[in-house]
N, C-alpha and C positions, 0 to 999 in steps of 0.2 A: 643490577650491579650496585654494590654499596660504595658510592663515590667518596663518602667520608673516609672510609677505611683505605680506599685506594690513594686518596690524596695524602693521608697520614704516612703511608708507606713511601710515597713519592718524596715527601718532605724529608724523611729520614735519609733516603738515598741521596737527595740533593744536598742536604747538610753535610753528609760524609764526603761527597764529591768536592764541595767547596772547601772543606777543611783540608782535604788531601791536596787540592790544587794550589792553595795559597799557603800551605804549611811552611813556616820559616825555618826549614831544617838547618840552614846555614847559621842561624842565630845561636850564640853560646848560651843565652838565657833559656831558649827553647830546649836545647839539648840538656841543660841542667835540670829543667822542669820534668822532662821525660825520665831522666835518671832518678829524680826525686820520687816520681810516681811509683816506679818499680822498687826503689829503695824502701819506701814506706810499705809497699805490699809485702816485700820480703821480711821486713822487721815485724809487720803485723802477723804474718804466717808463723814466724819463729817464736815470737814472744807472747802471742795472744790467742791464737786459734786453739792450740792443743789444750792449754791449761785453763782457759776461760770459756771459750765457746762450746767445746765438747761437753764439759760438765753441765753447762747451761742448757744445752739441747736435751740431755738426759733428764734434767730436772723438769724441763717443759713437758717431756714425755710422761713423767710421773703425774704431773698435774692433769694432763689430758686423759690418762687411763685410770689411775688409782684414786684420784680425787674426783668424786662424782659431780655431775652438773648441779645436783641438788645442794652439795656442800659449798660450791662456789657461789651459787645463788644465795645461800644462807648468810654468807659473810660479805659478799660484794654486790649482790643483785637486788631485785625489787623487794624480796622478803627480809632483807637485812635492815637494821636500824641505820639511818644515814650516818650518825656519829660514829657507830662501830665500823662501818665500811670505810669511811674516810680516815679514821684513826689508824686502822690496820694498814691501809694503803700508804698513808703519809709517812709512817715510820719504818716501812719495809726496808728502806735503804740501810738502816742501822744493822740489819741482819745480812743483807745481800751486798757483798763488796764487789759490785759489778760496774761495768762501764755502759755507755749509751748503746753499744751494740750487743753486749752480753745480756742485757735486760730484755731484748726484743723477743726471743723465743718464749720467755716467761710471760710477757705482756700478751703476746699472740695467743698463748694457751689459755690464760684466764678469760680473755675476751671471747674466745671461741666457746668456752664452757658456760658463758652466760653472765659474766660480770657486767654491771652497769657501766655505761660509758664514763661517767664521772669518776667513780672509784678506780676504773681501769686506767684512765689517764693520770690520775693522782699516783698510782703505782708506777706507771711508765716514767713519770718525772722523778719520783722519789728514789727509785732503785739506784740510779747512778749518782744522784745529786746529794743524798744524805748518807754517803759512805762514811762510817764512823772513823775508819783509819784516815781517810782524806781530811775529815774535819779536824782531827787531832794534829795531823801534820801541818795543816794550814795554820792552826794556832801557834804551833811551835816554830815554823819556818817563816811565815809571812806576818805573824803578829796575832796576839790574842783577840784584838778587836775585830780583825778580819775573819778569824775563825768563828767568833760568836755571831757576826753578821751573816756569815754563810749558813750557819745552822738556822737562824731565825728566818732568813730569806727562803731557804730550801723547803723547810716544813710548811711555811705559809703559802709558798708558791704552789706546792703540790695540791693543797686543799682548794685554794682559790681557782686554779686552772681547772681542776676536776669539777667544781661547782659551776663555773662559767660554761664549760663544755656541756654539762648536763642541762643547763638552762637553755642554751642555744638550740640544742637538739632534743628539747623536752617532748615534742610531739612524737618523734621516733622512739624515744626511750619509754614513753607512756605505753605505746603499743607493745613494745618488748616486755614491759613490766606486766601487762595484762596476761600475756602468754605465760610468764613465769609464775604468776599468782595462781594460775589455773593448774599448774603442775602438781600432781599428787606427791606426798612425802614418800621418798624411796628409802628403804632400809639399806644401810651401808653393808657391803659384802664382808667387810672386816672391821674390827674396832678402829675408831679414828686415831687412837694413840699409836697403833702399828704403822698406819700410813704416815702419821706425823713424824715418827721415829725414823722411818726410811728417808723421808724428805729432809729431815734435819741432818742425817749422815751425809747425804749428797751435798747439801749446802755447806756443811763443815769442810768437806773435801775441796769444794770450790774456793772457799775462803782461804784455807791454809796453803794450798798449792800456789796461790797468788800473793801470799804474804810478802810485802816488800821490805827491803832492807832500810832501816832508819838512815837518813841522810847524814846525820851529824853525831852518831853515837855508836860505840862498839860494846856497850854494856846497858844494863837495865832491862825492864820487862819486854819492850818492843823488840830489842835486839835478840833477847833470849828466845822469843817466839819465832823470829826469823831464822835463827841458827838451828832451831829444832823443828822447823816446819815440816820437813819430810818425815821425821819420826812421828810427829803428831798425825800427819796424813796417813801413815802406815797403820796407826791404831784405829783410825776411822775406817781404813780399808778393810781391816779384819771385821769390824762391825758391819761394813757393807756386805762382805761375803756371808756373814751369818744372816743378815737381813734378806739377802737374795734367796737363801735356803728356807728360812722359817716364816718370812712375811710375804715375799713375792712368789714363793713356791717354784723357783727355777729348779731344773733337774740337778740333784745334789752332785752327781758324778761330774758334770761339766763345771760346776762351781768349784769343786775340790781340785780338779785338774787345772782350772784357770788360776786358782790361788797358788798352787804349787809352781806354775809357770811364772807368776809374779814374784814369788819368793826367790826362785832361782835367778831371775833376771836382776833382782835387787842385789844379789851377791856378786854376780858377774859385772854388772854395770853400776856399781856403787858410786862411782865418780860422776855418773850422769843419770840422776833420778828420773829425768823426763822420759828416758827409754822405758823404764819400769812402768811409768804412768801409761805410756802407749800400749804396753803389753796388757796392762789391766783393762784398758778400754777394749782391746781386741778380745780378751777373754770374756768380758761382760757381753760383748756383741754376740759371740759364739754361743754362750750359755742361753741368751735370750732367743737366738735364732732357732735353736733346737728344743725349745720348750714351748708347747702350744698354750693357747689361751691368753690370759692377761699379760704375761711376760713378753710374748711375741708381739702383742698389740703395742706394748710399751716401746719396743724397738721400732715398730712401724711408725708410730707417732713421732719418735725422735728423728727418724729419717725424713719424715714429712716436713718437719720444721727446718731441718738442714737444707733440704732442696728448695724450700721457699725463701730462705734468708741468705744463704751463702753467695749465690750469684749476684744479688743486688749489693751485698756487703762488699764483695770483691771489686765490683765496678765503682762503688762509691769511694773506696780506699784509693784506687788509682786516680780518680778525679781530684780527690782532696790533696793527694800528694803532688799532682801536677800543678794545682793552683797555689797551694800554701807551703809546700815543701815537706821533707821527711822528718822522722823523729831523730835522725842522726845529724841533722843540721844542714842538709842539702836544701838550697832554696828552691821554691816553686817559681812559677811564672810571675807571681806578684812579689815584688821586692820586699824584703823584711824591713828595709829602711822606711818604707811607706807606712808600715804598721806601727813602728816605733813613733813616727811623727804624728800619726793620726790618733793615737790613744793617750797623748799627754794632756795634762790639765783635767778639768771636770766639766767640760761643755756638754751640751745635749748631743752634739755630733760625736764627740769622742766616746761617750757612753754607749750611744747607739752603734757606733762602728765596732766597739769592743764586743757588744752583744751579738751583732750579726756575724762578725768574724768568728767568734767563739762557737756560735751555733753551727757554722759550716765546717769548722775544723774537727778533726778526730782526736780525742783524748782517751788513751787507755787509762785504766784505774790508777790514780795517783800521779800520772805524768803531767797533769795540768799544773802541779805545784812547782816543779823545777822550771817549766816553760814560763809560768807567770813570774817566778823569781827573776828570770833573765829579762823579761819585759819591764818589770819594775826597776831593775838596775839600769835599764836604758831609758828611763824617764816616764814610764807609764804612770798615770795618776791613780790614786786610791779608788776613786769612784769607778772608772773603767775596769780596774782590777776585779772589783766585786762583781761588776756586770758580766765580765768574762767567766768568772767562777760560777755564776748562777745559770748562765746560758750554755757554756762550753761542755762540761761533763755530761749534761742531760741530753744534748743534741749533737748531731754530726750529720754530714751529708749522707753517709751510708745508712745511718739511723732513719733519716727522713724517707729515703727510698723504700725501706722495708715497712715503715709505719703506713705509708701510702698504700702498700699492697694489702694491709690488714684492714684499715678503716676508710680508705678512699682519699682522693686528692683534696676535697674540700675540707674535711675534718683535719687533715694533716696541716694544711695551710693555716687554719684557725689556731691549732695547737702551737705551731712554730711561731706564729705572730704573737700569741699571748706570752710565750716564754721570752721572746726578744723585747717586747714592750715592757713587761714587768721587770726584766733584768735592767733595762735602760733606766727606768724610774728609780729602782733601788740603788743603782750606781750614782745617780744624781743626788739622791738624798744622803747616801753614805759619804760621798765626796764633800758635800756641803757641811756635814757634821764634823768630819775628821780632816 
């Protein structure tokens, strides 16, 4: 009998029993925290899963099936020049307007395909941290100097974290590199520009369906893009249908029928474009289901990433909501007044607390800015504000749980620790200067 496994099961059962036995169900703060947990889960499901995670899962599936292992190794693996790998990884966030959870299937996919640990970790951090829209809004709403500091900190963080992770696990990476170097060059089944075009269309759809409304303007370029985001998405949707037929080689009849269904739903539900988006996802799923070969493999990989990530993500969102409150303002078990008190000034503790709190909180794309604005208005120091900006969007409790499933507990602890420590130091330096 494996006593270690038996004791692990016993401790889980004992922990749940003790929680249930001593659960302070009569406490108003506990009741509020339970409500906040489900409130955050509901908000996350309504505002984030359909438009963010679903496209991200399909993009991850594209990486896993249509981008060969040799191609990933070429740009991120042992065969790649280091400066190329880290350059591509560190600026990826300017293209992918994703949050700490949306980037997970993409990270999981490139790691699975053979990306080196260093570039993969740089990509994991940069994806949500260097969102170009968030950088611009940070500068406009929170101040130009904070926006510039966020750019410098995020780009340098991604490279430094990747290099440190690669150095710590250099022996393991060396063995992996030797295997990759022995791999023969494989001819791509289709021109790289075709795969790149299909990938670009999917990324464009992800970006535009999540284009946020400017907080303080009803005119100008950013508002124009927001006002027309569904029209722009529709144009890329037509491109996606053509790509499905001529690049992915899905069965033409199913693609045409699916496109007609999307067009009809757009007319009927013009007031709610999300319904049309769901119809498009269903139509894509059916077309891939009934097409053999690579298209069907794409769907299989997409579903594989979904099964791996969604359960951990859901559990993490519930725990984050219980501890820290919901996006709608319902407080968690930790009083908000404590946070306001603990992140004032520019002490080592206030910067560390802002970093560690931001690391465990969940921020959807761009939501960190209004949250931070509220904290600053309640006395948060400039140093802790930057520390939270550098640690928060790139990490969250759900994010950590999924990363652990991909690279293991030890590497996850090292990665999270590096982010928190570097964010703390950056906050201290920034707070001292400004």
